[in-house]
C-alpha positions in Angstrom: -56.1 50.5 197.6 -55.3 47.3 199.5 -58.1 45.7 201.3 -56.7 46.4 204.7 -55.4 50.0 204.0 -56.7 52.9 206.1 -57.7 56.0 204.1 -59.5 59.3 204.6 -58.5 59.6 208.3 -60.4 62.5 209.8 -60.3 63.9 213.4 -62.8 66.2 214.9 -63.7 67.7 218.3 -66.8 66.1 220.0 -66.4 67.5 223.5 -64.0 69.3 225.8 -61.7 66.3 226.1 -63.0 64.1 223.3 -62.0 63.5 219.7 -63.7 61.5 217.0 -61.4 59.6 214.6 -63.0 58.2 211.4 -61.5 56.3 208.5 -62.5 54.2 205.5 -61.5 50.7 204.4 -62.6 48.5 201.5 -63.4 45.5 203.8 -64.8 45.2 207.3 -62.1 45.6 209.9 -62.2 46.3 213.6 -63.4 49.8 214.7 -60.7 50.2 217.3 -58.2 53.0 218.0 -55.1 52.4 220.1 -53.4 55.6 221.3 -50.9 57.1 223.7 -48.5 60.1 224.1 -45.4 58.2 222.9 -44.4 56.8 219.6 -45.6 53.2 219.1 -46.6 53.0 222.8 -50.4 52.7 223.1 -51.6 53.0 226.7 -55.2 53.3 225.8 -57.8 51.8 223.4 -61.3 52.6 222.4 -63.9 50.8 220.3 -66.4 52.4 218.0 -68.9 51.7 215.2 -68.8 50.5 211.6 -71.2 51.5 208.8 -71.2 50.7 205.1 -71.6 53.1 202.2 -73.3 51.6 199.1 -71.7 48.2 200.1 -68.4 49.3 198.5 -66.6 50.7 201.6 -66.7 50.8 205.3 -66.7 53.9 207.6 -65.2 53.4 211.0 -65.9 56.0 213.8 -64.2 55.9 217.2 -64.3 58.5 220.0 -61.2 58.6 222.2 -61.2 60.3 225.7 -60.3 61.7 228.1 -57.6 63.7 226.4 -55.2 66.3 227.8 -55.3 69.8 226.1 -52.5 71.0 223.9 -51.0 67.5 223.8 -49.7 65.3 220.9 -51.2 61.8 220.8 -50.0 58.9 218.5 -52.7 56.5 217.4 -53.4 53.4 215.3 -56.6 52.7 213.4 -57.8 49.2 213.3 -55.2 46.5 212.8 -51.8 46.5 214.4 -49.9 46.6 211.0 -51.6 49.8 209.9 -49.5 53.0 209.8 -49.3 55.2 212.9 -50.9 58.7 212.9 -50.7 61.6 215.3 -52.9 64.5 216.4 -52.5 67.5 218.7 -55.4 68.5 220.9 -56.5 72.2 221.0 -55.5 74.3 224.1 -58.0 74.7 226.9 -57.5 78.5 227.1 -56.5 81.5 225.1 -54.7 82.2 222.9 -55.9 79.9 220.1 -55.2 79.9 216.4 -57.9 79.0 213.9 -57.1 78.4 210.2 -60.1 78.8 207.8 -60.0 77.4 204.3 -62.4 76.2 201.6 -62.8 74.8 198.1 -59.4 73.0 198.0 -60.4 71.2 194.8 -58.8 68.0 193.3 -56.0 69.5 191.3 -52.4 70.6 191.8 -53.2 74.2 192.9 -54.3 73.4 196.4 -50.8 72.0 197.2 -49.3 75.4 197.9 -52.3 76.2 200.2 -51.9 73.0 202.1 -48.1 73.5 202.4 -48.8 77.0 203.8 -51.3 75.6 206.3 -48.9 72.9 207.4 -46.2 75.5 208.2 -48.6 77.7 210.2 -48.9 77.4 214.0 -52.6 76.6 214.1 -54.6 74.6 216.6 -57.8 73.9 214.7 -58.8 74.0 211.0 -62.3 75.1 210.0 -63.2 73.9 206.5 -66.0 75.4 204.4 -66.8 72.7 201.9 -64.6 70.3 199.8 -62.7 67.9 202.1 -59.0 67.1 202.5 -56.9 65.7 205.3 -54.8 67.3 208.1 -53.2 66.3 211.4 -55.1 68.8 213.6 -58.8 68.7 214.4 -60.8 70.0 211.5 -64.4 70.9 211.6 -66.5 71.0 208.4 -69.6 72.8 207.2 -71.5 71.8 204.0 -70.7 73.2 200.6 -72.7 73.3 197.4 -70.6 70.3 196.0 -71.3 68.4 199.2 -75.1 68.4 199.0 -76.4 65.1 200.3 -79.0 64.7 203.0 -77.6 62.2 205.5 -80.1 62.0 208.4 -78.6 61.4 211.9 -80.9 60.4 214.8 -83.9 61.6 212.8 -82.5 65.1 211.9 -79.7 66.7 210.0 -77.5 67.6 212.9 -74.4 66.4 211.0 -75.0 69.3 208.6 -75.2 72.0 211.2 -73.9 71.9 214.7 -71.9 73.9 217.3 -68.9 73.3 219.6 -66.8 75.2 222.1 -63.1 75.3 222.3 -60.9 77.5 224.6 -63.7 80.0 225.3 -64.8 80.3 221.7 -68.4 79.2 220.6 -68.4 78.1 217.0 -71.6 77.6 215.0 -71.6 75.7 211.7 -74.7 76.4 209.7 -76.1 74.5 206.7 -76.7 76.6 203.6 -78.2 73.6 201.7 -80.6 72.1 204.2 -84.0 73.6 205.3 -83.5 76.9 207.1 -87.0 78.6 207.2 -88.6 79.5 210.5 -90.4 76.2 210.7 -87.3 74.1 210.0 -85.4 71.9 212.4 -82.2 73.9 211.7 -83.9 77.1 212.7 -85.3 75.6 215.9 -81.9 74.1 216.7 -80.2 77.5 216.2 -82.7 79.1 218.7 -81.9 76.4 221.2 -78.2 76.7 220.7 -78.1 80.5 221.1 -79.9 80.0 224.5 -77.5 77.3 225.5 -74.4 79.4 226.2 -73.7 82.5 228.3 -72.6 85.3 226.0 -71.2 87.3 229.0 -68.8 84.4 229.7 -68.0 83.5 226.1 -65.2 85.7 224.7 -65.8 85.0 221.0 -68.7 83.7 218.9 -67.9 82.6 215.4 -70.4 81.5 212.6 -69.4 79.5 209.5 -71.6 78.7 206.5 -71.0 78.3 202.8 -73.2 80.7 200.9 -72.4 84.4 201.5 -74.8 86.9 202.9 -72.9 89.8 201.4 -71.1 89.7 198.1 -69.7 92.3 195.7 -68.8 89.9 192.9 -70.7 88.9 189.8 -70.6 85.3 190.9 -73.5 83.8 192.9 -75.6 87.0 193.2 -79.0 86.6 194.8 -79.0 82.9 195.2 -81.8 81.4 197.3 -79.3 79.8 199.7 -77.8 83.2 200.4 -80.8 85.5 200.4 -83.4 83.5 202.3 -81.1 82.1 205.0 -79.9 85.7 205.6 -83.4 86.9 206.0 -84.2 84.1 208.4 -81.2 83.9 210.6 -79.2 87.2 210.4 -81.1 89.0 213.1 -80.6 86.0 215.5 -76.9 86.0 214.8 -76.8 89.8 215.5 -78.8 89.3 218.7 -76.2 86.8 219.9 -73.5 89.5 219.3 -71.5 87.2 217.0 -68.0 88.6 216.3 -67.4 87.2 212.8 -69.2 85.3 210.1 -67.0 83.2 207.7 -68.4 82.2 204.3 -67.1 80.8 201.0 -68.6 79.9 197.6 -67.3 83.0 195.9 -63.8 82.5 194.6 -62.3 85.7 196.0 -61.4 87.1 199.3 -63.3 90.1 200.7 -64.3 91.5 204.1 -67.3 93.6 205.2 -68.0 95.3 208.4 -71.0 97.0 210.0 -73.5 95.3 207.8 -75.9 94.1 210.5 -76.1 97.4 212.3 -79.6 97.9 210.9 -80.9 95.7 213.7 -79.6 98.0 216.5 -76.9 100.3 217.8 -74.4 97.6 218.8 -71.6 96.6 216.5 -72.5 93.7 214.1 -70.2 90.9 213.1 -67.5 91.2 210.5 -68.4 89.2 207.3 -65.4 87.5 205.7 -65.5 85.6 202.4 -62.4 83.5 202.9 -61.3 83.2 199.2 -60.3 80.1 197.3 -58.1 77.2 198.5 -57.4 76.1 194.9 -60.4 75.6 192.7 -59.9 75.2 188.9 -62.6 77.7 188.1 -60.4 80.7 188.9 -60.9 84.1 190.5 -64.4 85.7 190.7 -65.0 89.0 188.9 -65.7 92.1 191.0 -69.1 93.6 190.4 -68.7 97.4 190.2 -72.4 98.2 189.9 -73.2 101.3 192.0 -76.3 99.7 193.5 -74.3 96.9 195.2 -74.4 97.7 199.0 -70.9 97.0 200.3 -68.4 98.3 202.8 -65.4 96.5 201.5 -62.3 96.6 203.7 -60.3 93.7 202.1 -58.8 93.0 198.8 -59.1 90.2 196.2 -56.6 87.4 196.0 -56.6 83.7 195.1 -55.4 80.3 196.5 -55.8 81.4 200.1 -56.2 80.3 203.7 -56.5 82.5 206.7 -55.2 82.1 210.2 -56.9 84.0 213.1 -55.4 84.3 216.5 -58.0 84.8 219.2 -57.0 86.1 222.6 -58.9 86.5 225.8 -61.0 89.6 226.4 -64.0 90.8 228.3 -66.9 89.0 226.7 -69.5 91.4 228.2 -67.9 94.5 226.6 -69.0 95.9 223.2 -67.3 94.0 220.5 -65.9 95.1 217.2 -63.6 93.5 214.6 -61.8 96.1 212.5 -60.8 95.3 208.9 
């Protein structure tokens, strides 16, 4: 790439009216974003930070705010001659569309998945491992091919975090960072679950990479699946989470009523989202009789899923049917 070219542009939500824009260059250029609501007219500007990665590229991060909900913004990263990009902010209230995808790979097969995503009317993309680019906010959780401990402010909060958008509380957990009862992630989750009012929050979603339930031969009884489930599942159930999205297994399947062992209330739906286009192919179904499953979905490949969430009484019993 040219020394001044802007690549790997990524936008993410960092507050109710804030977006973080990050990009990479091969040389050190200004960390500035100019933006506005009209083509090539930039009413606002914000400065950010620059960090280097192994001295071969520079990562720029800039937070822009305040932003209006459900609005298209046009923006320029760095120098004035760079190309213009655009983003659309999420709505401030229901309904809201989430697209969930993972394992896009680095081959031709993900093209159809990305084309399908581009044509869908989604507001936010939730990505479970293996990164790509998109012109809506996309929030990422760590996958097994993304394992790299990158401390932030003395902890690993960039590998697990939460955010709220339009009445939805979303928790992104780290399958490949410490998760036992003495870990920072465990203590963070306890604090996070105490930090929002479930009776005023219509939906609670959890995303992580390694599945807690799996009827396929692939990735059975892995440490990152079994132990984090033993450590955190009851807490997720206690928060009355509505749905848990996972990846890792290259097939779609959906489970329900798996966490009811903790009490009489309905547990979350567990959804393995399938494969966005990995070269390894579809996972094989394990038909052993001792596999404990309530499977209400079917197998497919090269998938993404879009979920429309609408307002409802958060304090009422919740259940997601298959």
